C-alpha positions in Angstrom: 0.0 0.0 0.0 1.1 3.5 -0.6 1.9 6.1 2.1 -1.1 7.8 3.6 -2.3 10.9 1.8 -4.1 13.5 3.9 -6.9 15.2 1.8 -8.1 18.6 3.1 -10.6 19.3 0.2 -14.0 20.7 1.2 -15.8 17.6 0.0 -13.7 15.3 2.2 -14.0 17.7 5.2 -17.7 18.0 4.8 -18.3 14.2 4.6 -16.0 13.3 7.4 -16.1 16.3 9.7 -12.3 16.8 9.3 -9.8 15.7 6.7 -9.4 12.3 5.2 -6.3 10.0 5.7 -6.1 7.3 3.1 -3.8 4.7 1.7 -4.4 2.8 -1.5 -4.0 -0.6 -3.2 -4.4 -2.0 -6.7 -7.9 -3.5 -7.1 -6.3 -6.9 -8.1 -4.8 -7.0 -4.6 -7.9 -5.8 -2.7 -9.9 -8.4 -0.8 -13.0 -7.3 1.1 -15.1 -9.4 3.4 -18.7 -8.3 3.9 -18.8 -6.7 0.4 -22.6 -7.0 0.5 -22.7 -4.3 3.2 -20.8 -1.7 1.1 -22.7 1.0 -0.7 -21.1 3.3 -3.3 -22.0 6.9 -3.7 -21.1 8.9 -6.8 -19.5 11.9 -5.0 -18.7 13.6 -8.3 -18.5 12.8 -12.0 -14.9 11.8 -11.4 -15.0 9.7 -8.3 -17.2 7.6 -5.9 -17.0 6.8 -2.2 -17.7 3.5 -0.6 -19.2 3.2 2.9 -20.8 0.6 5.2 -24.5 0.7 4.8 -24.9 -0.9 8.3 -22.9 1.6 10.4 -22.2 4.4 7.9 -18.4 4.2 8.2 -16.5 5.7 5.3 -14.4 3.0 3.8 -13.1 3.8 0.2 -12.6 6.4 -2.4 -12.3 5.5 -6.0 -11.6 7.5 -9.2 -13.7 6.4 -12.1 -11.9 4.1 -14.5 -9.0 3.6 -12.1 -7.6 0.2 -11.1 -6.7 1.5 -7.7 -8.9 2.0 -4.6 -8.1 4.4 -1.8 -8.8 2.9 1.7 -9.3 5.0 4.8 -6.2 4.5 6.9 -8.2 4.4 10.2 -9.8 1.1 9.2 -6.7 -1.0 10.0 -5.9 -2.4 13.4 -2.5 -1.3 14.8 0.3 -1.7 14.1 -0.4 -0.8 10.5 3.1 -0.1 9.2 1.6 2.8 7.3 3.5 6.2 7.2 2.3 9.7 6.3 3.1 10.7 2.7 1.9 14.2 2.0 -1.1 16.6 2.3 -3.3 17.6 -0.7 -5.8 20.5 -1.2 -4.3 22.4 1.7 -5.7 25.6 0.1 -9.1 24.2 1.2 -8.2 23.1 4.7 -10.3 24.2 7.6 -9.4 27.4 9.4 -9.5 25.7 12.8 -6.3 23.7 12.4 -2.8 23.9 11.1 -0.7 21.4 9.2 2.6 21.2 11.0 3.8 17.7 10.7 6.6 18.5 8.3 5.2 16.5 5.4 5.0 18.0 1.9 1.8 20.1 1.3 0.1 20.7 -2.0 -2.8 23.0 -2.8 -4.0 20.5 -5.4 -4.1 16.8 -5.9 -1.1 15.3 -7.6 -2.6 11.7 -7.7 
């Protein structure tokens, strides 16, 4: 899995109440149990979000026509072995927090 990307875009913040932290994996390597409980929502023309229809937890983000699925980093039990990579859409971050962890920051997505 890739390093964790922290997304501060308005859409992620409004859905989650803060910013998203997600890793990703190629679809061919992704195995999900309980797939019948996942619902996908077309968040935009370019991407969709997967969530649990039982408890409402946000699970996935997927760009249309991509063979990679982003997975919310908080879903994994510790230790995860995951590391922070960088922040995206920092120009849209909330005014109530600062990004001060020393990771690279971008005002756009470079995915």
